[in-house]
C-alpha positions as CSV (number, residue, x, y, z in Angstrom):
1,X,102.5,90.7,96.4
2,X,99.3,92.2,95.1
3,X,97.5,91.1,98.3
4,X,100.2,92.8,100.4
5,X,99.7,96.0,98.3
6,X,95.9,95.8,98.6
7,X,96.0,95.3,102.4
8,X,98.5,98.1,102.7
9,X,96.3,100.4,100.6
10,X,93.3,99.7,102.8
11,X,95.2,100.2,106.0
12,X,96.8,103.4,104.8
13,X,93.6,104.8,103.4
14,X,91.7,104.1,106.6
15,X,94.3,105.2,109.1
16,X,96.7,107.6,107.3
17,X,99.5,105.4,108.7
18,X,102.6,105.4,106.6
19,X,102.6,102.5,104.2
20,X,106.1,101.8,105.5
21,X,104.7,100.7,108.8
22,X,102.6,98.0,107.0
23,X,104.8,97.1,104.0
24,X,108.2,96.7,105.8
25,X,107.1,94.0,108.2
26,X,105.0,92.2,105.6
27,X,107.7,92.0,102.9
28,X,110.3,91.2,105.5
29,X,108.3,88.4,107.1
30,X,106.3,87.0,104.2
31,X,108.6,87.6,101.2
32,X,111.9,87.3,103.0
33,X,113.3,90.7,102.0
34,X,116.2,91.9,104.1
35,X,115.2,94.8,106.4
36,X,117.2,97.2,104.3
37,X,115.6,96.0,101.1
38,X,112.1,96.1,102.7
39,X,112.6,99.7,103.8
40,X,113.9,100.8,100.4
41,X,111.1,99.0,98.5
42,X,108.5,100.3,100.9
43,X,109.7,103.9,100.4
44,X,109.3,103.6,96.6
45,X,105.8,102.1,97.0
46,X,104.8,104.7,99.5
47,X,105.6,107.6,97.2
48,X,103.3,106.3,94.5
49,X,100.4,105.2,96.8
50,X,100.6,108.4,98.9
51,X,100.0,110.5,95.8
52,X,96.9,108.6,94.9
53,X,95.5,108.6,98.5
54,X,96.3,112.2,99.1
55,X,94.3,113.3,96.0
56,X,91.2,111.7,97.5
57,X,91.7,113.5,100.8
58,X,92.4,116.7,99.0
59,X,89.2,116.5,97.0
60,X,87.4,116.3,100.4
61,X,89.3,119.3,101.7
62,X,91.2,117.2,104.3
63,X,94.7,118.4,103.6
64,X,96.6,121.4,105.0
65,X,98.9,122.1,102.0
66,X,101.0,124.7,103.9
67,X,101.7,122.4,106.8
68,X,102.3,119.5,104.4
69,X,104.9,121.4,102.5
70,X,106.8,122.5,105.6
71,X,106.7,119.0,107.1
72,X,107.8,117.5,103.8
73,X,110.7,119.9,103.6
74,X,111.9,118.8,107.1
75,X,111.3,115.2,106.2
76,X,113.5,115.3,103.2
77,X,116.4,116.7,105.2
78,X,115.8,114.2,108.0
79,X,115.5,111.3,105.6
80,X,118.9,112.0,104.2
81,X,120.5,111.9,107.6
82,X,118.5,108.8,108.6
83,X,119.4,107.0,105.4
84,X,123.1,107.6,105.9
85,X,122.8,106.1,109.4
86,X,120.6,103.2,108.5
87,X,122.9,102.0,105.6
88,X,125.6,101.3,108.2
89,X,123.4,99.5,110.6
90,X,123.3,95.7,110.9
91,X,120.1,93.9,109.9
92,X,119.4,93.0,113.6
93,X,119.9,96.6,114.8
94,X,117.8,98.2,112.1
95,X,115.0,95.6,112.3
96,X,115.0,95.7,116.1
97,X,115.0,99.5,116.2
98,X,112.1,99.5,113.7
99,X,110.2,97.0,115.8
100,X,110.7,98.9,119.0
101,X,109.6,102.2,117.3
102,X,106.4,100.5,116.0
103,X,105.6,99.0,119.4
104,X,106.0,102.4,121.2
105,X,104.0,104.3,118.6
106,X,101.3,101.5,118.7
107,X,101.0,101.8,122.5
108,X,100.8,105.6,122.4
109,X,98.1,105.6,119.8
110,X,96.2,102.8,121.4
111,X,96.4,104.6,124.8
112,X,95.1,107.9,123.3
113,X,92.2,106.0,121.7
114,X,91.2,104.2,124.9
115,X,91.5,107.4,127.0
116,X,89.7,109.7,124.5
117,X,86.3,110.8,125.8
118,X,84.6,110.3,122.4
119,X,86.0,106.8,121.8
120,X,82.6,105.2,122.3
121,X,81.0,107.8,120.0
122,X,83.7,107.1,117.3
123,X,82.9,103.4,117.4
124,X,79.1,104.1,117.0
125,X,79.5,106.7,114.3
126,X,82.7,107.1,112.2
127,X,83.7,110.7,111.4
128,X,82.8,111.3,107.7
129,X,84.8,113.2,105.1
130,X,83.9,116.8,104.7
131,X,81.7,117.1,101.6
132,X,81.5,120.1,99.3
133,X,79.2,121.0,96.5
134,X,80.5,121.5,93.0
135,X,80.0,125.3,93.4
136,X,82.2,125.3,96.5
137,X,84.9,123.3,94.7
138,X,84.9,125.7,91.8
139,X,85.6,128.6,94.2
140,X,89.0,127.2,95.2
141,X,92.2,128.8,94.2
142,X,93.9,128.1,90.9
143,X,96.4,125.8,92.6
144,X,93.6,123.7,94.1
145,X,91.8,123.4,90.8
146,X,95.0,122.3,89.0
147,X,95.6,119.6,91.7
148,X,91.9,118.4,91.5
149,X,92.4,117.6,87.8
150,X,95.5,115.5,88.2
């Protein structure tokens, strides 16, 4: 289980992909969790790991807090609706739908990467985090400073 967690952390940290996209198939296939149990467990794990990962991205000024809050608000409402629907779905329907969704998203992301003009440059030189001096970090708003010390 620790290896699944470590692998998920690396993939999530590198790609920003939802941990759910990694955890659900792994615990379903490797640990035998039902798809409902895999999704529920993954959601709990994702909340905890996302907080830790987002602090690192925040410290490098790579988070748009306003957009994140608005998207999270919509996500909370949408998640309630999705959960009510998913609970009544069969294991095959929910797992199949999840697999189809992942395949479509994977194809779209892969296609964008292949067609992107700077794809070759990306392979040669990864895009670094923004870096800030201590003086620049100290100039941030009160909210930013409070979050940095979490």
